[in-house]
ZAVEXZA-763344 format. One record per atom (N, C-alpha, C, O): residue number from 0; residue in three letters; atom name; x, y, z. Coordinates in pm, 1 decimal, always signed. Layout:
REM ZAVEXZA-763344
ATOM  resi  resn  name        c1        c2        c3
ATOM   NUM   ALA    CA         X         Y         Z
...
END
This chain:
REM ZAVEXZA-763344
ATOM  resi  resn  name        c1        c2        c3
ATOM     0   MET     N     +83.7    -117.6      +0.0
ATOM     0   MET    CA      +0.0      +0.0      +0.0
ATOM     0   MET     C     +88.9    +124.9      +0.0
ATOM     0   MET     O    +173.5    +140.1     +88.1
ATOM     1   VAL     N     +70.8    +213.8     -97.2
ATOM     1   VAL    CA    +148.8    +336.5    -108.6
ATOM     1   VAL     C     +73.1    +449.3     -40.8
ATOM     1   VAL     O     -45.5    +470.9     -65.5
ATOM     2   GLU     N    +144.2    +520.7     +45.1
ATOM     2   GLU    CA     +83.1    +631.0    +118.5
ATOM     2   GLU     C    +117.8    +764.0     +53.7
ATOM     2   GLU     O    +232.8    +784.9     +15.0
ATOM     3   ASP     N     +22.1    +853.5     +40.9
ATOM     3   ASP    CA     +49.0    +987.2     -10.3
ATOM     3   ASP     C    +115.0   +1070.8     +98.1
ATOM     3   ASP     O     +71.4   +1070.5    +213.2
ATOM     4   THR     N    +220.1   +1142.1     +60.6
ATOM     4   THR    CA    +286.3   +1232.6    +153.9
ATOM     4   THR     C    +305.9   +1366.2     +84.1
ATOM     4   THR     O    +289.3   +1376.6     -37.4
ATOM     5   ILE     N    +341.2   +1468.7    +161.6
ATOM     5   ILE    CA    +368.0   +1600.2    +101.8
ATOM     5   ILE     C    +502.1   +1601.0     +31.1
ATOM     5   ILE     O    +530.7   +1690.6     -48.3
ATOM     6   PHE     N    +586.1   +1499.3     +60.5
ATOM     6   PHE    CA    +718.5   +1494.0      -0.7
ATOM     6   PHE     C    +719.0   +1390.7    -111.7
ATOM     6   PHE     O    +713.2   +1270.4     -86.3
ATOM     7   SER     N    +726.0   +1437.9    -232.9
ATOM     7   SER    CA    +735.3   +1350.3    -349.2
ATOM     7   SER     C    +857.2   +1391.3    -429.6
ATOM     7   SER     O    +847.9   +1481.4    -512.9
ATOM     8   PRO     N    +972.1   +1327.3    -406.7
ATOM     8   PRO    CA   +1091.7   +1368.9    -478.4
ATOM     8   PRO     C   +1077.0   +1348.4    -628.8
ATOM     8   PRO     O   +1024.8   +1246.7    -674.4
ATOM     9   ALA     N   +1123.2   +1445.5    -703.4
ATOM     9   ALA    CA   +1121.4   +1437.8    -849.2
ATOM     9   ALA     C   +1265.0   +1459.6    -896.4
ATOM     9   ALA     O   +1299.6   +1567.3    -944.7
ATOM    10   PHE     N   +1346.3   +1358.6    -882.3
ATOM    10   PHE    CA   +1488.7   +1369.3    -911.0
ATOM    10   PHE     C   +1511.8   +1412.3   -1055.0
ATOM    10   PHE     O   +1460.7   +1351.0   -1148.7
ATOM    11   GLY     N   +1590.5   +1519.9   -1071.3
ATOM    11   GLY    CA   +1623.0   +1567.6   -1204.2
ATOM    11   GLY     C   +1523.9   +1666.8   -1260.6
ATOM    11   GLY     O   +1553.5   +1732.6   -1360.4
ATOM    12   ASN     N   +1408.0   +1679.7   -1200.4
ATOM    12   ASN    CA   +1307.6   +1775.1   -1248.5
ATOM    12   ASN     C   +1322.4   +1906.3   -1173.8
ATOM    12   ASN     O   +1340.7   +1908.3   -1052.1
ATOM    13   ARG     N   +1314.2   +2015.4   -1247.8
ATOM    13   ARG    CA   +1322.5   +2148.4   -1186.8
ATOM    13   ARG     C   +1194.2   +2223.8   -1216.8
ATOM    13   ARG     O   +1137.2   +2209.0   -1325.0
ATOM    14   PRO     N   +1148.3   +2304.4   -1121.9
ATOM    14   PRO    CA   +1029.4   +2385.2   -1150.5
ATOM    14   PRO     C   +1062.3   +2493.2   -1252.9
ATOM    14   PRO     O   +1177.0   +2536.7   -1263.8
ATOM    15   SER     N    +962.5   +2535.4   -1326.6
ATOM    15   SER    CA    +981.9   +2639.5   -1428.6
ATOM    15   SER     C   +1007.7   +2775.6   -1365.3
ATOM    15   SER     O   +1081.1   +2857.0   -1421.3
ATOM    16   TYR     N    +948.5   +2800.8   -1249.7
ATOM    16   TYR    CA    +959.0   +2931.5   -1183.9
ATOM    16   TYR     C    +984.5   +2912.7   -1035.3
ATOM    16   TYR     O    +936.8   +2816.9    -974.5
ATOM    17   LEU     N   +1061.0   +3006.1    -976.9
ATOM    17   LEU    CA   +1078.4   +3012.8    -832.0
ATOM    17   LEU     C   +1004.6   +3136.7    -784.4
ATOM    17   LEU     O   +1057.0   +3247.7    -793.9
ATOM    18   LEU     N    +885.5   +3119.3    -734.2
ATOM    18   LEU    CA    +803.5   +3232.5    -691.6
ATOM    18   LEU     C    +832.0   +3269.8    -547.6
ATOM    18   LEU     O    +844.6   +3182.7    -461.5
ATOM    19   GLY     N    +842.3   +3398.6    -521.3
ATOM    19   GLY    CA    +859.6   +3447.0    -384.9
ATOM    19   GLY     C    +997.5   +3423.9    -326.8
ATOM    19   GLY     O   +1012.6   +3426.1    -204.7
ATOM    20   ARG     N   +1097.8   +3402.2    -408.5
ATOM    20   ARG    CA   +1233.4   +3375.5    -359.2
ATOM    20   ARG     C   +1331.5   +3485.5    -395.9
ATOM    20   ARG     O   +1452.3   +3467.4    -380.7
ATOM    21   GLU     N   +1282.4   +3599.1    -443.9
ATOM    21   GLU    CA   +1370.7   +3705.7    -490.6
ATOM    21   GLU     C   +1465.6   +3753.9    -381.0
ATOM    21   GLU     O   +1585.1   +3769.8    -405.5
ATOM    22   ALA     N   +1413.7   +3777.0    -261.2
ATOM    22   ALA    CA   +1497.2   +3828.5    -151.3
ATOM    22   ALA     C   +1602.8   +3725.6    -110.9
ATOM    22   ALA     O   +1717.9   +3761.3     -85.5
ATOM    23   VAL     N   +1564.3   +3599.1    -104.9
ATOM    23   VAL    CA   +1659.2   +3494.5     -66.6
ATOM    23   VAL     C   +1769.0   +3482.4    -172.0
ATOM    23   VAL     O   +1886.8   +3471.6    -137.8
ATOM    24   LEU     N   +1731.4   +3484.1    -299.0
ATOM    24   LEU    CA   +1830.4   +3474.4    -406.7
ATOM    24   LEU     C   +1922.4   +3596.5    -409.6
ATOM    24   LEU     O   +2041.7   +3583.7    -437.0
ATOM    25   ARG     N   +1867.5   +3714.1    -381.7
ATOM    25   ARG    CA   +1947.6   +3836.9    -378.7
ATOM    25   ARG     C   +2050.7   +3829.0    -265.5
ATOM    25   ARG     O   +2167.6   +3862.0    -285.4
ATOM    26   ASP     N   +2007.0   +3785.4    -146.7
ATOM    26   ASP    CA   +2098.9   +3773.9     -33.1
ATOM    26   ASP     C   +2206.8   +3669.0     -59.6
ATOM    26   ASP     O   +2323.1   +3688.2     -23.9
ATOM    27   PHE     N   +2167.8   +3558.9    -122.1
ATOM    27   PHE    CA   +2263.4   +3453.1    -155.1
ATOM    27   PHE     C   +2368.9   +3505.1    -253.0
ATOM    27   PHE     O   +2487.8   +3477.4    -237.1
ATOM    28   GLU     N   +2325.1   +3580.2    -353.8
ATOM    28   GLU    CA   +2418.1   +3636.5    -451.8
ATOM    28   GLU     C   +2512.5   +3737.3    -386.7
ATOM    28   GLU     O   +2631.2   +3740.2    -418.9
ATOM    29   ARG     N   +2461.6   +3819.1    -296.5
ATOM    29   ARG    CA   +2548.2   +3913.8    -223.7
ATOM    29   ARG     C   +2653.9   +3839.0    -144.0
ATOM    29   ARG     O   +2769.5   +3881.0    -138.0
ATOM    30   GLY     N   +2613.9   +3728.0     -82.8
ATOM    30   GLY    CA   +2708.9   +3647.5      -7.1
ATOM    30   GLY     C   +2819.3   +3592.5     -94.2
ATOM    30   GLY     O   +2935.3   +3588.9     -53.1
ATOM    31   LEU     N   +2784.2   +3549.2    -214.7
ATOM    31   LEU    CA   +2886.0   +3496.7    -306.3
ATOM    31   LEU     C   +2983.5   +3605.4    -350.7
ATOM    31   LEU     O   +3100.3   +3577.1    -377.3
ATOM    32   GLN     N   +2936.2   +3728.8    -358.6
ATOM    32   GLN    CA   +3020.0   +3839.9    -402.7
ATOM    32   GLN     C   +3098.4   +3904.1    -288.4
ATOM    32   GLN     O   +3188.2   +3984.7    -312.8
ATOM    33   ALA     N   +3065.6   +3869.3    -164.9
ATOM    33   ALA    CA   +3132.2   +3928.6     -48.5
ATOM    33   ALA     C   +3276.2   +3878.5     -37.5
ATOM    33   ALA     O   +3312.1   +3775.2     -94.0
ATOM    34   ARG     N   +3356.2   +3952.7     +35.1
ATOM    34   ARG    CA   +3496.1   +3915.7     +51.8
ATOM    34   ARG     C   +3507.9   +3793.4    +143.6
ATOM    34   ARG     O   +3420.1   +3770.0    +226.6
ATOM    35   PRO     N   +3614.5   +3716.3    +129.4
ATOM    35   PRO    CA   +3636.3   +3600.9    +217.1
ATOM    35   PRO     C   +3637.2   +3643.2    +363.6
ATOM    35   PRO     O   +3693.8   +3746.8    +398.5
ATOM    36   GLY     N   +3575.8   +3564.5    +447.2
ATOM    36   GLY    CA   +3567.4   +3594.6    +589.7
ATOM    36   GLY     C   +3443.8   +3673.9    +628.0
ATOM    36   GLY     O   +3415.5   +3690.9    +746.6
ATOM    37   SER     N   +3370.1   +3722.4    +529.8
ATOM    37   SER    CA   +3249.3   +3799.7    +556.8
ATOM    37   SER     C   +3138.5   +3708.4    +608.9
ATOM    37   SER     O   +3124.9   +3594.8    +563.6
ATOM    38   ARG     N   +3059.7   +3758.0    +703.7
ATOM    38   ARG    CA   +2948.1   +3679.9    +756.3
ATOM    38   ARG     C   +2841.5   +3654.5    +650.5
ATOM    38   ARG     O   +2764.9   +3558.8    +661.5
ATOM    39   GLU     N   +2836.0   +3737.9    +550.1
ATOM    39   GLU    CA   +2736.2   +3722.0    +444.3
ATOM    39   GLU     C   +2762.3   +3599.5    +358.0
ATOM    39   GLU     O   +2675.5   +3559.2    +280.5
ATOM    40   ARG     N   +2880.3   +3539.6    +369.9
ATOM    40   ARG    CA   +2913.1   +3421.2    +288.5
ATOM    40   ARG     C   +2853.3   +3294.1    +344.0
ATOM    40   ARG     O   +2857.9   +3190.5    +277.6
ATOM    41   ALA     N   +2797.4   +3298.4    +463.4
ATOM    41   ALA    CA   +2736.1   +3179.7    +524.4
ATOM    41   ALA     C   +2584.5   +3190.1    +513.6
ATOM    41   ALA     O   +2525.9   +3294.2    +543.2
ATOM    42   SER     N   +2522.5   +3081.8    +471.2
ATOM    42   SER    CA   +2376.8   +3076.9    +459.9
ATOM    42   SER     C   +2326.5   +2945.5    +516.7
ATOM    42   SER     O   +2390.9   +2841.7    +501.9
ATOM    43   VAL     N   +2212.2   +2950.4    +581.3
ATOM    43   VAL    CA   +2146.7   +2831.4    +632.5
ATOM    43   VAL     C   +2005.3   +2830.3    +576.8
ATOM    43   VAL     O   +1930.7   +2926.7    +593.8
ATOM    44   LEU     N   +1969.0   +2722.6    +511.0
ATOM    44   LEU    CA   +1834.0   +2707.9    +457.9
ATOM    44   LEU     C   +1758.4   +2608.4    +544.6
ATOM    44   LEU     O   +1798.8   +2492.9    +557.7
ATOM    45   LEU     N   +1650.0   +2653.2    +602.9
ATOM    45   LEU    CA   +1568.0   +2568.3    +688.6
ATOM    45   LEU     C   +1427.0   +2562.1    +632.4
ATOM    45   LEU     O   +1377.7   +2659.6    +575.7
ATOM    46   GLY     N   +1363.3   +2449.2    +647.9
ATOM    46   GLY    CA   +1225.0   +2436.1    +603.8
ATOM    46   GLY     C   +1180.1   +2291.4    +609.1
ATOM    46   GLY     O   +1260.8   +2199.5    +622.8
ATOM    47   GLN     N   +1050.6   +2273.7    +598.0
ATOM    47   GLN    CA    +993.9   +2139.6    +599.2
ATOM    47   GLN     C   +1033.2   +2063.9    +473.2
ATOM    47   GLN     O   +1072.5   +2123.0    +372.7
ATOM    48   ARG     N   +1022.0   +1933.8    +480.9
ATOM    48   ARG    CA   +1047.9   +1851.5    +362.9
ATOM    48   ARG     C    +954.8   +1894.4    +250.4
ATOM    48   ARG     O    +835.3   +1915.8    +270.7
ATOM    49   GLY     N   +1012.4   +1906.3    +131.6
ATOM    49   GLY    CA    +931.9   +1941.9     +16.4
ATOM    49   GLY     C    +905.7   +2089.5      -1.4
ATOM    49   GLY     O    +827.9   +2128.9     -88.3
ATOM    50   SER     N    +970.6   +2172.8     +81.2
ATOM    50   SER    CA    +945.8   +2317.7     +71.9
ATOM    50   SER     C   +1031.0   +2386.8     -33.3
ATOM    50   SER     O   +1010.8   +2505.4     -59.5
ATOM    51   GLY     N   +1127.1   +2315.2     -95.2
ATOM    51   GLY    CA   +1204.4   +2373.1    -205.4
ATOM    51   GLY     C   +1346.5   +2412.5    -172.3
ATOM    51   GLY     O   +1407.1   +2489.5    -246.8
ATOM    52   LYS     N   +1402.1   +2362.5     -63.1
ATOM    52   LYS    CA   +1539.7   +2398.8     -24.6
ATOM    52   LYS     C   +1639.9   +2353.8    -131.2
ATOM    52   LYS     O   +1724.9   +2432.3    -173.3
ATOM    53   THR     N   +1630.7   +2231.1    -173.9
ATOM    53   THR    CA   +1724.5   +2178.4    -272.3
ATOM    53   THR     C   +1707.8   +2247.6    -405.2
ATOM    53   THR     O   +1806.7   +2279.1    -471.3
ATOM    54   VAL     N   +1585.9   +2271.6    -445.5
ATOM    54   VAL    CA   +1560.3   +2342.5    -572.1
ATOM    54   VAL     C   +1621.7   +2481.5    -566.2
ATOM    54   VAL     O   +1679.4   +2527.8    -664.6
ATOM    55   LEU     N   +1610.0   +2548.1    -452.8
ATOM    55   LEU    CA   +1666.1   +2681.1    -437.1
ATOM    55   LEU     C   +1816.9   +2679.7    -453.5
ATOM    55   LEU     O   +1874.1   +2769.1    -515.9
ATOM    56   LEU     N   +1881.5   +2577.9    -397.1
ATOM    56   LEU    CA   +2027.1   +2567.0    -411.7
ATOM    56   LEU     C   +2064.6   +2541.3    -555.1
ATOM    56   LEU     O   +2182.9   +2529.1    -586.7
END
C-alpha cells in the first residue's frame, strides 16, 4: 500500500519558476560576491520537507 505524503521527490526535475524567492536569491548572490571571511558568505536554509530547499540551491 502506497501512502500519499507532502514529499514527493522528483529527481532531475526542476520547476519552471521560483516564486517568492527574490529576496533569498538576492541575499545569496550578495554572499557569493562578499569578501572572504564575511558573515554574508554563510547561509542556512531551513524548512519542511518538500518546501524547495534543494531546488533553491
